[in-house]
FIVEX-565872 format. One record per residue: residue in one letter; z, x, y of N, C-alpha, C in turn. Coordinates in Angstrom, 2 decimals. Example, Ala and Ser with C-alpha at 12.3 -4.5 7.8 and 13.67 -1.06 7.14 Angstrom:
<atoms>
resn, n_z, n_x, n_y, ca_z, ca_x, ca_y, c_z, c_x, c_y
A, 7.80, 13.19, -5.69, 7.80, 12.30, -4.50, 7.80, 13.20, -3.30
S, 7.08, 12.85, -2.25, 7.14, 13.67, -1.06, 7.87, 12.90, 0.03
</atoms>
This chain:
<atoms>
resn, n_z, n_x, n_y, ca_z, ca_x, ca_y, c_z, c_x, c_y
M, 0.23, 0.55, -1.04, -0.03, 0.15, 0.16, -0.24, 0.76, 1.34
G, -0.70, 0.48, 2.33, -1.20, 1.54, 3.34, 0.16, 0.98, 4.90
L, 0.17, 2.19, 5.30, 0.84, 1.65, 6.36, 0.71, 0.10, 7.46
G, -0.70, 0.22, 7.10, -1.29, -0.99, 8.18, -0.31, -2.06, 7.36
R, -0.52, -2.27, 6.34, 0.30, -3.20, 5.40, 1.59, -3.95, 5.74
L, 2.17, -1.96, 5.69, 3.68, -2.27, 5.79, 4.47, -3.05, 7.24
F, 3.27, -2.27, 8.34, 3.78, -2.82, 9.79, 3.19, -3.55, 10.00
K, 2.66, -4.77, 9.05, 2.17, -6.23, 9.94, 2.56, -6.74, 11.07
I, 1.45, -6.62, 11.99, 2.03, -8.06, 13.53, 1.52, -9.23, 13.16
G, 2.41, -10.08, 12.61, 1.71, -10.85, 12.35, 0.99, -11.74, 13.02
S, 2.30, -12.61, 14.68, 1.59, -13.55, 15.53, 1.96, -12.25, 16.67
V, 1.84, -11.44, 16.51, 2.68, -10.19, 17.49, 3.79, -10.99, 18.35
V, 3.18, -11.59, 19.05, 4.41, -11.97, 20.50, 3.71, -13.83, 21.10
A, 4.56, -14.47, 21.46, 4.33, -15.93, 22.36, 3.06, -15.16, 23.44
T, 3.44, -14.35, 23.84, 2.32, -13.75, 25.28, 1.03, -13.35, 24.71
C, 0.66, -13.26, 23.51, -0.29, -12.65, 22.95, -2.09, -13.58, 22.82
V, -2.77, -12.99, 23.93, -4.32, -14.02, 23.55, -4.70, -13.13, 22.46
A, -5.65, -13.94, 21.55, -6.53, -13.31, 20.65, -7.81, -13.41, 20.83
I, -8.73, -12.20, 20.93, -9.81, -12.01, 21.83, -10.33, -11.47, 20.63
N, -11.83, -12.25, 19.98, -12.79, -11.50, 18.89, -13.64, -10.14, 19.09
C, -13.18, -8.71, 18.52, -13.95, -8.00, 19.07, -15.15, -7.41, 17.70
A, -16.41, -7.11, 17.50, -16.99, -7.29, 16.84, -17.13, -5.64, 16.44
S, -16.77, -5.83, 14.96, -17.28, -4.30, 14.44, -18.18, -4.14, 13.65
S, -18.31, -2.74, 13.62, -19.61, -2.91, 12.65, -19.14, -3.41, 10.89
R, -18.35, -3.57, 10.47, -18.16, -4.18, 8.89, -16.95, -5.48, 8.95
A, -16.63, -5.69, 10.37, -16.28, -7.07, 9.57, -15.42, -7.53, 11.24
E, -14.59, -8.63, 11.13, -14.67, -9.20, 12.71, -13.26, -8.85, 12.69
V, -12.65, -8.26, 13.94, -11.25, -7.71, 13.72, -10.53, -8.79, 14.77
I, -9.52, -9.00, 14.71, -8.93, -9.78, 15.90, -8.10, -8.90, 17.09
V, -8.33, -8.45, 18.06, -7.61, -7.86, 18.76, -6.58, -8.65, 19.92
Y, -5.19, -8.44, 19.61, -4.08, -8.77, 20.75, -3.89, -8.00, 22.02
K, -3.62, -8.82, 22.70, -4.05, -8.39, 24.46, -2.16, -8.78, 25.13
E, -1.56, -8.05, 24.62, -0.20, -8.09, 25.13, 0.59, -8.25, 26.63
A, 0.54, -9.54, 27.09, 0.66, -9.33, 28.75, 2.20, -8.56, 28.90
C, 1.70, -7.26, 29.42, 3.14, -6.52, 29.81, 2.96, -5.88, 31.01
G, 4.03, -5.74, 31.80, 4.39, -5.26, 33.02, 3.75, -6.91, 34.07
H, 5.09, -7.89, 33.37, 4.85, -8.89, 34.50, 4.11, -8.48, 36.14
D, 5.40, -8.16, 36.74, 5.50, -7.78, 38.11, 5.30, -6.37, 38.45
A, 4.09, -5.62, 36.91, 3.98, -4.24, 37.26, 3.01, -4.26, 39.02
F, 2.86, -2.96, 39.34, 1.76, -2.64, 40.07, 0.82, -2.67, 39.35
E, 0.18, -1.96, 38.42, -0.75, -1.86, 37.43, -0.79, -1.90, 36.18
D, -1.56, -2.45, 35.57, -1.58, -2.98, 33.77, -2.96, -2.19, 33.18
W, -2.54, -1.42, 32.14, -3.86, -1.19, 31.63, -3.98, -1.72, 30.57
N, -4.57, -3.44, 30.12, -4.63, -3.70, 28.96, -6.27, -3.46, 28.60
L, -6.03, -2.23, 27.75, -7.44, -1.64, 26.58, -7.65, -2.43, 25.48
T, -9.47, -2.04, 25.14, -9.54, -1.89, 23.67, -9.92, -0.76, 23.53
C, -10.33, -0.06, 22.23, -10.51, 0.85, 22.53, -11.39, 0.90, 20.95
K, -12.59, 1.20, 20.52, -13.33, 1.40, 19.69, -12.93, 2.66, 19.62
I, -13.44, 3.17, 17.88, -13.23, 4.38, 16.98, -14.56, 5.13, 17.35
E, -14.71, 6.45, 17.82, -16.03, 6.68, 17.27, -15.41, 8.08, 16.40
R, -14.61, 8.40, 16.70, -14.27, 9.46, 15.04, -13.40, 9.10, 14.63
N, -12.81, 9.41, 13.38, -11.99, 8.86, 12.23, -11.45, 10.05, 10.98
T, -11.00, 11.17, 11.05, -11.36, 12.56, 10.60, -9.91, 12.36, 9.31
F, -9.31, 11.03, 9.25, -8.60, 10.58, 8.20, -9.09, 9.99, 6.87
T, -8.96, 11.44, 5.84, -10.32, 11.70, 4.69, -9.70, 11.27, 3.69
A, -8.01, 11.75, 3.69, -7.27, 11.92, 2.36, -7.50, 10.86, 1.19
A, -6.63, 11.41, 0.04, -6.63, 10.67, -1.20, -5.61, 9.34, -0.55
P, -5.99, 7.80, -1.26, -5.50, 6.98, -1.65, -3.79, 6.85, -1.79
S, -3.49, 7.97, -2.57, -2.34, 8.52, -2.50, -1.09, 8.98, -1.55
D, -1.75, 9.48, -0.60, -1.30, 10.06, 0.73, -1.07, 9.31, 1.38
F, 0.03, 8.40, 1.28, 0.32, 7.06, 2.75, 0.22, 7.19, 3.77
R, 0.79, 8.92, 4.43, 0.75, 8.88, 5.64, -0.51, 8.96, 6.62
S, -1.84, 9.44, 5.52, -3.11, 9.50, 6.34, -4.27, 8.54, 5.90
A, -4.16, 7.41, 4.53, -4.75, 7.22, 3.99, -4.68, 5.67, 4.79
A, -3.32, 5.06, 4.91, -3.14, 3.79, 5.77, -3.94, 4.24, 7.70
F, -4.91, 5.28, 7.78, -5.60, 5.01, 9.16, -6.52, 5.43, 8.77
K, -7.53, 5.27, 7.39, -8.99, 5.30, 7.45, -9.37, 4.12, 7.34
D, -9.22, 2.82, 7.37, -9.76, 1.84, 7.26, -9.44, 0.94, 9.09
L, -9.19, 2.06, 9.87, -8.68, 1.79, 11.45, -9.88, 1.07, 11.94
R, -9.86, -0.52, 12.66, -11.05, 0.08, 13.20, -11.50, 0.19, 14.87
S, -9.91, -0.40, 15.40, -10.03, -0.68, 16.82, -8.70, -0.24, 16.96
I, -8.32, 0.07, 18.67, -6.61, 0.60, 18.98, -6.68, -0.43, 20.35
T, -5.53, -1.03, 20.36, -5.59, -1.65, 21.79, -4.38, -1.30, 22.21
I, -3.79, -1.09, 23.57, -3.07, -0.28, 24.05, -2.54, -1.02, 25.26
C, -1.46, -1.21, 25.57, -1.24, -2.07, 26.79, -0.08, -0.67, 28.06
A, -0.46, -0.85, 28.75, 0.37, 0.36, 29.57, 1.07, -0.02, 30.60
S, 1.64, -0.05, 31.71, 2.52, -0.82, 32.74, 2.70, 0.35, 33.73
F, 2.66, 0.27, 34.40, 2.90, 1.10, 35.85, 3.24, 0.64, 36.93
N, 4.95, 1.37, 37.58, 5.41, 0.90, 38.36, 4.69, 0.84, 40.06
N, 5.16, 0.50, 41.01, 4.61, 1.00, 42.84, 4.82, 1.99, 42.27
S, 5.64, 3.00, 41.89, 5.43, 4.57, 42.39, 4.62, 4.98, 41.70
G, 3.74, 4.53, 40.62, 3.30, 4.79, 39.87, 3.53, 5.83, 38.59
G, 4.80, 5.10, 38.63, 4.72, 6.04, 36.93, 5.09, 4.84, 36.31
L, 4.94, 5.93, 34.50, 4.63, 4.47, 33.79, 5.83, 4.03, 33.67
N, 5.67, 2.85, 33.05, 6.79, 1.61, 32.50, 6.91, 1.66, 31.10
V, 8.18, 2.26, 30.36, 8.14, 3.03, 29.03, 8.48, 1.67, 28.93
P, 8.55, 1.50, 26.90, 7.35, 2.14, 26.49, 6.18, 1.24, 26.67
A, 5.01, 2.01, 26.23, 3.30, 1.66, 26.44, 3.37, 1.22, 24.58
T, 2.47, -0.11, 24.82, 2.55, -0.64, 23.70, 0.93, -0.19, 22.73
I, 1.00, 0.19, 21.82, -0.01, 0.69, 21.10, -0.20, 0.06, 19.59
V, -1.54, -0.70, 19.39, -1.66, -1.61, 18.29, -3.37, -0.94, 17.62
H, -2.79, -0.28, 16.44, -3.67, -0.02, 15.69, -4.30, -1.66, 14.96
N, -5.86, -1.79, 14.85, -6.30, -3.00, 14.27, -7.42, -2.90, 13.14
Y, -7.09, -3.19, 11.81, -7.72, -2.89, 10.89, -9.02, -3.50, 10.50
G, -9.95, -3.75, 8.84, -10.70, -3.92, 8.68, -10.82, -5.40, 8.43
D, -9.27, -4.70, 7.55, -9.09, -6.17, 6.93, -8.30, -7.27, 7.65
G, -7.97, -6.85, 8.63, -7.05, -8.17, 9.78, -5.70, -7.56, 9.55
W, -5.18, -7.07, 9.07, -3.77, -6.02, 9.41, -3.82, -4.88, 10.79
Q, -2.48, -5.20, 11.12, -2.15, -4.43, 12.27, -0.77, -3.90, 12.44
S, -0.63, -2.95, 12.76, 0.68, -2.05, 13.22, 0.48, -1.20, 14.65
K, 1.73, -1.28, 14.01, 2.26, -0.07, 15.72, 2.36, 1.36, 14.92
P, 1.84, 2.13, 15.55, 1.78, 3.89, 15.00, 2.95, 4.36, 15.71
T, 3.69, 3.59, 16.68, 4.99, 4.39, 17.37, 6.29, 4.00, 16.59
E, 5.61, 2.97, 15.46, 6.88, 2.34, 14.96, 7.09, 3.03, 13.21
L, 6.36, 4.17, 13.70, 6.42, 5.24, 11.83, 7.67, 6.03, 12.13
F, 7.97, 6.11, 14.07, 8.77, 7.40, 13.70, 10.07, 6.81, 14.10
D, 11.25, 7.84, 13.83, 12.74, 7.73, 14.71, 12.75, 7.94, 16.24
T, 11.74, 8.71, 16.93, 11.95, 9.58, 18.10, 10.77, 9.38, 19.13
V, 10.19, 8.33, 20.06, 9.34, 8.62, 20.30, 9.22, 8.48, 22.18
R, 8.42, 9.23, 22.74, 8.65, 9.55, 23.94, 6.97, 9.65, 24.91
F, 7.29, 9.13, 25.70, 6.13, 8.50, 26.64, 6.19, 9.34, 27.74
Q, 5.19, 9.56, 27.82, 4.64, 10.21, 29.73, 3.33, 9.48, 30.29
G, 3.16, 10.08, 31.31, 2.48, 9.35, 32.50, 2.23, 8.48, 33.76
S, 1.36, 8.67, 34.20, 1.13, 8.71, 35.80, 0.07, 8.00, 36.09
L, -0.13, 7.49, 37.02, -1.36, 7.08, 37.73, -1.62, 7.74, 38.69
T, -1.06, 8.86, 39.08, -1.34, 9.86, 39.59, -2.48, 10.75, 38.37
T, -2.17, 11.30, 37.89, -2.63, 11.82, 36.63, -3.63, 11.43, 35.71
N, -3.77, 9.84, 35.64, -4.40, 9.20, 35.18, -4.54, 9.30, 33.76
R, -3.11, 9.32, 33.53, -2.71, 9.64, 31.93, -1.76, 9.15, 31.17
I, -1.73, 8.78, 30.04, 0.06, 8.49, 29.64, -0.24, 9.25, 27.99
S, 0.84, 9.63, 27.65, 0.64, 10.34, 26.42, 2.10, 9.54, 25.71
W, 1.95, 10.39, 24.17, 3.39, 9.79, 23.65, 3.34, 10.78, 22.52
V, 4.36, 11.02, 22.40, 4.67, 12.08, 20.84, 5.92, 11.49, 19.95
G, 5.52, 11.07, 19.13, 6.42, 10.54, 17.61, 7.33, 11.59, 16.59
T, 8.46, 11.74, 16.24, 8.91, 12.79, 15.63, 9.59, 12.03, 14.61
G, 9.97, 12.39, 13.79, 10.85, 11.95, 13.01, 10.53, 10.44, 11.83
P, 9.40, 10.81, 11.08, 9.08, 10.06, 10.59, 9.32, 9.15, 9.62
R, 9.34, 7.87, 9.54, 10.59, 6.96, 9.11, 9.89, 6.37, 7.24
L, 8.74, 6.91, 7.24, 8.57, 6.86, 5.86, 8.38, 7.87, 4.70
A, 8.47, 8.95, 5.84, 7.93, 9.92, 4.82, 9.56, 10.83, 4.26
P, 8.97, 11.54, 3.25, 10.24, 11.62, 2.21, 10.87, 13.26, 2.61
A, 12.26, 13.18, 2.28, 13.30, 13.71, 3.08, 12.61, 15.91, 3.45
S, 11.68, 15.54, 2.08, 11.38, 16.67, 2.41, 9.83, 17.43, 3.16
S, 9.49, 16.34, 4.13, 8.57, 16.03, 5.05, 9.01, 16.42, 6.32
P, 10.27, 16.55, 7.22, 10.29, 16.29, 8.09, 9.55, 16.92, 9.42
S, 8.91, 17.47, 9.05, 7.67, 18.17, 10.37, 7.01, 17.29, 10.60
W, 6.89, 15.85, 9.91, 5.72, 15.50, 10.53, 5.92, 14.47, 11.60
S, 4.32, 14.86, 12.92, 4.66, 14.10, 14.00, 3.46, 13.53, 14.46
M, 3.29, 12.49, 15.25, 1.91, 12.21, 15.38, 2.05, 12.30, 17.41
R, 1.21, 12.85, 18.01, 0.66, 13.05, 19.33, -0.61, 11.85, 19.91
A, -0.46, 11.53, 20.69, -1.95, 11.04, 21.73, -2.01, 11.03, 23.08
D, -2.80, 11.52, 23.12, -3.52, 11.20, 25.10, -3.93, 10.12, 25.21
L, -4.39, 9.42, 26.20, -4.87, 8.59, 26.74, -5.35, 8.72, 28.39
L, -6.68, 9.33, 28.51, -7.01, 9.61, 29.87, -8.17, 8.85, 30.54
Q, -7.82, 8.52, 31.34, -8.89, 7.83, 32.51, -9.66, 8.62, 33.66
T, -10.74, 8.20, 33.35, -11.38, 8.96, 33.97, -13.03, 7.92, 35.09
D, -12.84, 7.51, 35.84, -13.45, 6.68, 36.68, -12.66, 5.51, 35.99
R, -13.96, 4.55, 35.63, -13.42, 3.29, 34.57, -13.57, 3.62, 33.21
H, -13.81, 4.77, 32.78, -13.48, 5.27, 31.36, -12.75, 5.60, 31.78
F, -12.06, 5.04, 29.81, -10.43, 5.78, 28.88, -11.24, 6.63, 27.49
A, -10.20, 7.62, 27.41, -10.67, 8.10, 26.23, -9.25, 8.60, 25.51
Y, -9.23, 8.33, 24.76, -8.31, 8.05, 23.60, -7.98, 8.79, 22.49
T, -7.45, 9.87, 22.24, -7.15, 10.62, 20.58, -5.43, 10.60, 20.39
E, -5.27, 10.63, 19.05, -4.56, 10.72, 18.44, -4.48, 11.57, 16.91
T, -3.70, 12.33, 17.25, -3.42, 13.37, 15.75, -2.28, 13.47, 15.33
L, -2.24, 13.05, 13.79, -1.34, 12.80, 12.50, -0.89, 15.06, 12.75
L, 0.21, 15.22, 12.63, 0.42, 16.81, 12.34, 1.59, 16.97, 11.02
N, 1.58, 17.98, 10.01, 2.11, 18.15, 9.68, 3.11, 19.67, 9.73
G, 3.74, 19.92, 10.89, 4.62, 20.70, 11.57, 3.54, 21.34, 12.51
Q, 2.29, 22.45, 12.44, 1.43, 22.66, 13.12, -0.29, 22.59, 12.57
R, -0.03, 21.88, 11.71, -1.45, 22.00, 10.76, -1.91, 19.92, 10.70
P, -2.77, 20.30, 11.96, -3.57, 18.85, 11.82, -3.75, 17.89, 10.43
I, -3.63, 17.50, 10.37, -3.48, 16.21, 8.97, -5.09, 15.24, 9.55
G, -5.05, 14.99, 10.39, -6.29, 13.83, 10.92, -6.27, 13.89, 12.19
E, -7.50, 13.29, 13.05, -7.40, 12.66, 13.93, -8.26, 11.57, 14.09
I, -8.14, 10.73, 15.40, -8.93, 9.37, 15.64, -8.97, 9.76, 17.43
R, -10.25, 9.66, 17.28, -10.91, 9.41, 18.21, -11.86, 8.51, 19.25
A, -11.33, 8.09, 20.13, -11.83, 6.74, 20.66, -12.41, 6.39, 21.84
S, -13.19, 5.87, 21.97, -13.38, 5.48, 23.40, -12.75, 4.00, 24.17
C, -12.19, 4.26, 25.33, -11.48, 2.46, 25.99, -12.11, 1.24, 26.96
S, -11.97, 0.69, 27.17, -12.45, -0.18, 28.45, -11.11, -1.23, 27.80
F, -11.55, -1.52, 29.41, -10.71, -2.98, 29.94, -11.10, -3.83, 29.37
L, -10.04, -4.93, 28.58, -9.95, -5.80, 27.99, -10.56, -6.98, 28.84
E, -11.47, -7.98, 29.04, -12.08, -9.16, 29.14, -10.99, -10.12, 29.99
G, -11.83, -9.86, 31.47, -10.60, -10.47, 32.71, -9.48, -9.70, 32.60
D, -9.43, -8.18, 33.00, -8.56, -7.61, 32.88, -9.62, -6.71, 34.12
K, -9.23, -5.85, 35.31, -10.09, -5.35, 36.89, -10.90, -5.84, 36.79
</atoms>
């Protein structure tokens, strides 16, 4: 059973609106979370996967769960001084309709970001489902805005060794911006 199945986000939250996004293999439901109701600026993004290097054998649950990833939804909110309202919400959307939040895979998640740098990043450490013998697993992610385009990268690491990487291009969800 993949991580996407373990961390299913059923109806997500009552404040979500379903949006249909076409993918190459199947239709994926992407959820728009209403984040930062009184925020200075919100980034409600949908990200199309451009490169996914997770090709591990199905027995490796840490990376096998990311193989069927179809899109990523990101919700980030900024205050009136341009600082990131923590936490941001990251949702993985899979081809079979399942969803997961990669930030929930770790005991500690640190966010950074600002409108000044047009960037947010997060690092997750202390994996919740990894065997005790592998405490060095971590994930890092970066979202960078240039003009109205966004580039998102997530990398899973075992110590300093990258296990797999996801690269995506993001755009505002319909109705935003």
